[in-house]
C-alpha positions in Angstrom: -15.2 -15.4 55.0 -14.0 -13.1 52.1 -10.5 -14.6 52.4 -11.7 -18.2 52.2 -13.7 -17.2 49.0 -10.9 -15.5 47.5 -8.6 -18.2 48.5 -10.8 -21.0 46.9 -11.4 -18.8 43.7 -7.7 -18.3 43.1 -7.2 -22.0 43.1 -10.1 -22.4 40.7 -8.7 -19.7 38.4 -5.4 -21.1 38.5 -6.6 -24.9 38.0 -6.1 -26.2 34.3 -3.1 -24.2 33.7 0.0 -26.1 32.1 0.1 -29.3 30.2 -0.8 -31.7 32.6 -2.9 -31.9 35.8 -1.1 -32.9 38.9 -2.3 -35.7 41.1 -2.1 -35.7 44.8 -0.1 -38.9 46.0 -2.6 -41.4 46.7 -5.5 -39.1 45.4 -8.1 -39.3 42.8 -9.6 -36.9 40.5 -13.0 -35.6 41.5 -15.2 -33.0 39.8 -19.0 -32.6 40.0 -21.8 -30.4 39.9 -23.3 -28.3 42.8 -27.1 -27.6 43.4 -29.1 -25.3 45.6 -32.8 -26.3 45.8 -32.5 -28.4 42.6 -30.7 -25.5 40.6 -27.0 -25.5 39.8 -25.2 -23.0 42.0 -22.5 -20.9 40.4 -19.8 -19.1 42.5 -20.0 -21.0 45.7 -16.8 -22.1 47.9 -17.1 -25.9 48.6 -14.9 -27.6 51.2 -14.7 -31.2 52.1 -13.5 -32.0 55.6 -12.3 -35.7 56.3 -14.7 -37.2 58.9 -13.2 -38.0 62.0 -11.2 -34.9 61.5 -7.9 -36.4 60.3 -6.6 -35.9 56.8 -6.4 -32.8 54.6 -9.4 -30.6 53.7 -9.8 -30.2 50.0 -11.8 -27.3 48.3 -13.4 -26.3 45.1 -15.4 -23.4 43.6 -18.4 -23.8 41.5 -18.4 -22.1 38.0 -21.0 -22.0 35.4 -23.7 -24.5 35.6 -22.4 -25.4 39.4 -19.4 -27.3 37.7 -16.4 -27.7 40.1 -13.2 -29.6 40.2 -11.6 -30.6 43.8 -8.1 -29.4 44.9 -6.0 -30.2 47.8 -2.6 -28.9 47.4 -2.1 -27.8 43.8 -4.8 -26.8 41.4 -6.7 -29.7 40.0 -4.8 -32.3 41.8 -7.9 -34.2 43.2 -8.4 -35.6 46.9 -8.0 -38.8 48.9 -11.1 -41.2 48.6 -13.0 -41.4 51.9 -16.1 -40.2 53.5 -16.3 -36.1 53.9 -18.4 -33.7 55.6 -19.0 -30.9 52.9 -19.3 -27.2 53.7 -20.9 -24.6 51.0 -20.7 -20.9 51.2 -22.4 -18.6 48.6 -22.8 -15.1 49.4 -23.9 -12.0 47.6 -23.0 -8.4 47.6 -26.1 -6.3 48.3 -24.4 -3.0 48.9 -26.5 -0.3 47.2 -24.5 0.7 44.0 -22.4 3.6 44.2 -20.1 5.5 41.7 -16.8 6.2 42.6 -17.4 9.9 43.2 -20.2 9.0 45.6 -18.0 6.7 47.4 -15.2 9.3 47.7 -18.1 11.9 48.8 -19.2 9.4 51.6 -15.4 8.7 52.6 -14.7 12.4 52.9 -17.7 12.7 55.1 -17.1 9.8 57.3 -13.5 10.2 58.3 -11.8 8.7 55.1 -14.0 5.5 55.6 -15.9 3.9 52.9 -19.1 2.4 53.4 -19.0 -1.2 54.5 -20.2 -3.8 52.3 -23.7 -5.4 52.9 -23.2 -9.2 52.4 -26.2 -11.7 52.5 -25.8 -15.6 52.4 -27.3 -17.3 49.6 -27.0 -20.7 51.4 -28.0 -21.6 55.0 -25.1 -20.6 57.4 -25.6 -23.8 58.8 -23.6 -25.4 55.7 -20.8 -23.1 56.4 -19.5 -25.1 59.3 -18.3 -28.6 59.2 -19.7 -29.0 62.9 -23.3 -28.1 61.7 -23.4 -29.3 57.9 -25.2 -32.6 57.5 -23.9 -32.7 53.7 -21.8 -35.6 53.4 -20.1 -37.6 50.3 -18.2 -40.6 49.8 -15.3 -40.4 47.3 -14.8 -43.7 45.8 -11.2 -45.1 45.2 -11.3 -44.6 41.5 -12.5 -40.9 42.1 -15.6 -39.2 40.4 -16.4 -37.2 37.2 -20.1 -36.7 38.3 -20.2 -36.0 42.1 -23.5 -34.3 43.0 -23.8 -32.1 45.8 -27.3 -30.9 46.8 -27.9 -28.2 49.3 -31.5 -27.8 50.4 
């Protein structure tokens, strides 16, 4: 799970670099806003899975005010037009705060192991799997600058 979030975050951080935005062959640029219960959701991993299971999955990471730009292969290259099942994952680290000294003390009394992170889902886990998510979008042939994704 953390690897997925880090991968999507890496793509988002890199996107926008360079003088021009690449474009996926046959693809369209797609950007929009992600909402959770009517409020913009920042810091979520968004994946677009082609309906029918054929084609490439595209991804985005929501930034400030829930804004996102979709990537398939290269940052900002867009995605293919069509129908998609959307998955959304947002987690928070609920681990108790510890200083570096406290972490080292813990590790010294626990065989060198640091405390495990306490991760809590902000979004319902139902939306983290394309087999259970009922979130769907249609990407038009002309792309979209205002795609809206609403997670209940």
